[in-house]
LUMPA-239005 format. One record per residue (C-alpha): residue number from 1; residue in one letter; chain; x, y, z. Coordinates in steps of 0.2 Angstrom, whole numbers, padded with zeros to 4 digits. Example, Ala and Ser with C-alpha at 12.3 -4.5 7.8 and 13.67 -1.06 7.14 Angstrom:
LUMPA-239005
 pos code unit    px    py    pz
   1    A    A  0062 -0022  0039
   2    S    A  0068 -0005  0036
end
This chain:
LUMPA-239005
 pos code unit    px    py    pz
   1    X    A  0000  0000  0000
   2    X    A  0007  0017 -0005
   3    X    A  0011  0030  0009
   4    X    A -0003  0042  0005
   5    X    A -0016  0028  0005
   6    X    A -0009  0021  0022
   7    X    A -0010  0039  0029
   8    X    A -0028  0040  0022
   9    X    A -0033  0024  0031
  10    X    A -0025  0030  0047
  11    X    A -0034  0046  0046
  12    X    A -0051  0037  0044
  13    X    A -0047  0026  0059
  14    X    A -0047  0042  0070
  15    X    A -0061  0050  0061
  16    X    A -0077  0053  0072
  17    X    A -0087  0047  0058
  18    X    A -0080  0030  0059
  19    X    A -0081  0030  0078
  20    X    A -0100  0034  0078
  21    X    A -0105  0025  0062
  22    X    A -0093  0010  0061
  23    X    A -0105  0000  0050
  24    X    A -0108  0013  0037
  25    X    A -0094  0019  0025
  26    X    A -0094  0037  0020
  27    X    A -0102  0042  0004
  28    X    A -0086  0051 -0001
  29    X    A -0068  0046  0003
  30    X    A -0057  0061  0005
  31    X    A -0039  0059  0001
  32    X    A -0025  0070  0007
  33    X    A -0023  0085 -0004
  34    X    A -0041  0084 -0011
  35    X    A -0048  0101 -0014
  36    X    A -0065  0103 -0005
  37    X    A -0079  0111 -0016
  38    X    A -0095  0118 -0010
  39    X    A -0110  0120 -0021
  40    X    A -0121  0136 -0019
  41    X    A -0140  0134 -0020
  42    X    A -0145  0137 -0037
  43    X    A -0153  0154 -0040
  44    X    A -0172  0153 -0042
  45    X    A -0183  0164 -0054
  46    X    A -0198  0170 -0044
  47    X    A -0208  0169 -0060
  48    X    A -0204  0151 -0063
  49    X    A -0208  0147 -0045
  50    X    A -0225  0156 -0047
  51    X    A -0229  0146 -0063
  52    X    A -0224  0130 -0055
  53    X    A -0235  0133 -0041
  54    X    A -0250  0137 -0053
  55    X    A -0246  0121 -0062
  56    X    A -0247  0111 -0046
  57    X    A -0263  0120 -0041
  58    X    A -0271  0117 -0058
  59    X    A -0266  0099 -0057
  60    X    A -0274  0097 -0040
  61    X    A -0290  0105 -0047
  62    X    A -0291  0093 -0062
  63    X    A -0288  0078 -0051
  64    X    A -0302  0083 -0040
  65    X    A -0314  0088 -0054
  66    X    A -0310  0073 -0065
  67    X    A -0304  0060 -0052
  68    X    A -0289  0056 -0063
  69    X    A -0272  0062 -0069
  70    X    A -0264  0064 -0086
  71    X    A -0257  0046 -0083
  72    X    A -0274  0039 -0087
  73    X    A -0274  0026 -0100
  74    X    A -0292  0027 -0107
  75    X    A -0288  0039 -0121
  76    X    A -0280  0036 -0137
  77    X    A -0269  0048 -0147
  78    X    A -0284  0055 -0157
  79    X    A -0293  0059 -0140
  80    X    A -0277  0068 -0133
  81    X    A -0276  0078 -0149
  82    X    A -0294  0083 -0148
  83    X    A -0292  0088 -0130
  84    X    A -0277  0099 -0135
  85    X    A -0286  0106 -0150
  86    X    A -0301  0111 -0138
  87    X    A -0289  0119 -0126
  88    X    A -0280  0129 -0140
  89    X    A -0297  0135 -0147
  90    X    A -0302  0141 -0129
  91    X    A -0285  0150 -0128
  92    X    A -0289  0158 -0145
  93    X    A -0306  0164 -0139
  94    X    A -0298  0172 -0124
  95    X    A -0285  0181 -0134
  96    X    A -0299  0188 -0146
  97    X    A -0309  0193 -0131
  98    X    A -0294  0203 -0123
  99    X    A -0289  0210 -0140
 100    X    A -0307  0217 -0141
 101    X    A -0305  0225 -0124
 102    X    A -0289  0234 -0130
 103    X    A -0298  0242 -0144
end
């Protein structure tokens, strides 16, 4: 065994982790000379968080109303396309209504 590996093993024998959790190995093994890197929490866009929340609320509303999720298996491709078309037609009507309000 190399000197650095031997030193590493000796360090781990004295480590508090090994004393308190002798049956569980560490997730990461740190070797002498390793550089420790910490990760900052990723930045979050408040608008993305708002939309995610609205998606979750909409999902729960749909589940309560229809007692099913999009994981249902009783619709074929044509049925799904019809649902999509109807939703897009509704969206087009909403756009037309709002455009009329701007005039």
